[in-house]
C-alpha positions in Angstrom: -94.2 70.8 -71.7 -97.6 71.8 -70.2 -100.8 70.9 -72.2 -102.8 74.0 -73.4 -105.6 74.9 -71.7 -108.8 74.2 -73.7 -112.2 75.5 -73.2 -113.4 72.4 -71.5 -110.9 73.2 -68.8 -111.9 76.8 -68.4 -115.9 75.3 -68.0 -114.1 73.1 -65.5 -112.4 76.0 -63.5 -115.9 77.7 -63.6 -117.6 74.6 -62.4 -115.5 74.3 -59.6 -115.4 77.9 -58.7 -119.4 77.6 -58.7 -119.6 74.9 -56.6 -117.1 76.1 -53.9 -119.0 79.7 -54.2 -122.4 78.0 -53.6 -121.0 76.1 -50.6 -119.9 78.9 -49.2 -122.7 80.7 -49.7 -124.6 77.7 -48.3 -122.6 77.8 -45.0 -123.2 81.5 -45.0 -127.2 81.0 -44.8 -126.8 78.1 -42.1 -124.6 80.3 -39.9 -126.8 83.0 -40.5 -129.7 81.2 -39.7 -127.7 80.1 -36.3 -127.0 83.8 -35.7 -130.6 84.8 -36.4 -132.1 81.7 -34.0 -129.3 82.8 -31.1 -130.5 86.8 -31.5 -134.1 85.9 -31.1 -133.7 83.6 -28.2 -131.6 86.2 -26.5 -134.1 88.5 -27.4 -137.1 86.7 -25.9 -134.9 86.0 -22.6 -134.3 89.8 -22.7 -138.1 90.4 -22.6 -138.9 87.7 -20.2 -136.5 89.1 -17.6 -137.8 92.6 -18.4 -141.1 91.4 -17.9 -140.1 90.3 -14.4 -138.4 93.0 -13.7 -141.1 95.3 -14.4 -143.4 93.0 -11.9 -141.1 93.2 -9.3 -140.5 97.1 -9.5 -144.3 97.3 -9.6 -144.7 95.2 -6.6 -141.7 97.0 -4.8 -143.8 100.6 -5.8 -146.7 99.3 -4.1 -144.9 97.8 -1.0 -143.3 101.4 -0.4 -146.3 103.4 -1.1 -148.2 101.1 1.7 -145.3 101.6 3.8 -144.9 105.2 3.3 -148.8 105.7 4.0 -148.3 103.7 7.1 -145.5 105.9 8.1 -147.0 109.1 7.5 -150.2 108.0 9.4 -148.0 106.6 12.5 -146.1 110.1 12.4 -149.4 112.3 12.3 -150.6 109.9 15.8 -147.2 110.9 17.1 -147.8 114.7 16.4 -151.0 115.0 17.7 -150.7 115.0 21.3 -147.7 117.5 20.8 -149.7 119.7 18.8 -152.8 120.0 21.3 -150.0 120.7 24.3 -147.9 122.8 22.1 -150.8 125.0 21.2 -152.4 125.3 24.9 -149.1 126.3 26.0 -149.4 129.2 23.3 -152.9 130.2 24.5 -154.9 128.4 22.1 -157.2 126.3 24.2 -157.6 122.9 21.3 -161.0 121.2 22.0 -161.2 119.1 18.9 -158.7 117.7 16.3 -159.4 116.2 13.0 -157.1 114.1 11.3 -156.4 113.7 7.4 -159.3 116.6 6.7 -160.0 116.6 3.0 -161.4 119.7 0.9 -162.1 120.0 -2.6 -163.8 123.3 -3.8 -163.5 124.6 -7.4 -161.4 121.2 -8.7 -158.6 122.2 -6.3 -158.2 119.4 -3.5 -156.3 119.6 -0.2 -155.7 117.3 2.6 -154.9 118.7 6.2 -152.7 116.3 8.3 -154.2 117.7 11.7 -157.1 120.2 11.6 -157.0 121.6 15.2 -159.9 123.9 16.7 -160.9 126.1 19.5 -163.9 128.5 20.1 -162.1 131.3 17.8 -158.8 129.7 16.2 -157.9 127.1 13.8 -154.6 125.7 13.2 -153.8 123.6 10.0 -150.8 121.2 10.8 -148.8 119.7 7.8 -146.7 116.6 9.1 -143.4 115.8 7.3 -141.7 112.2 8.2 -138.3 113.2 6.4 
């Protein structure tokens, strides 16, 4: 026959349960700390990679802007002699040309790629490289 359960037996069970609970809580805290550390490490790595990507994008943008500017000027220089010949064939005797003429009046800015002038006519040329 089994021995009767005493209040002391119940207290021992509570103590064992409490110990197991405390061990589980400590294990949970340890794992949570490890997970937080890993998440922080990954976030720092993501921040570092994002900063590197932003720097690369900025450098690429500067390079493309520089190339676009040079390409635009190249196209303008190719077009200018053809413009003179074209308008002379149309009866406009171009005497002078001005590249990248800029005007700003009343807060409105304008850039003219090629400004061709004869005695009575003015021709504005916008060059497109696309």
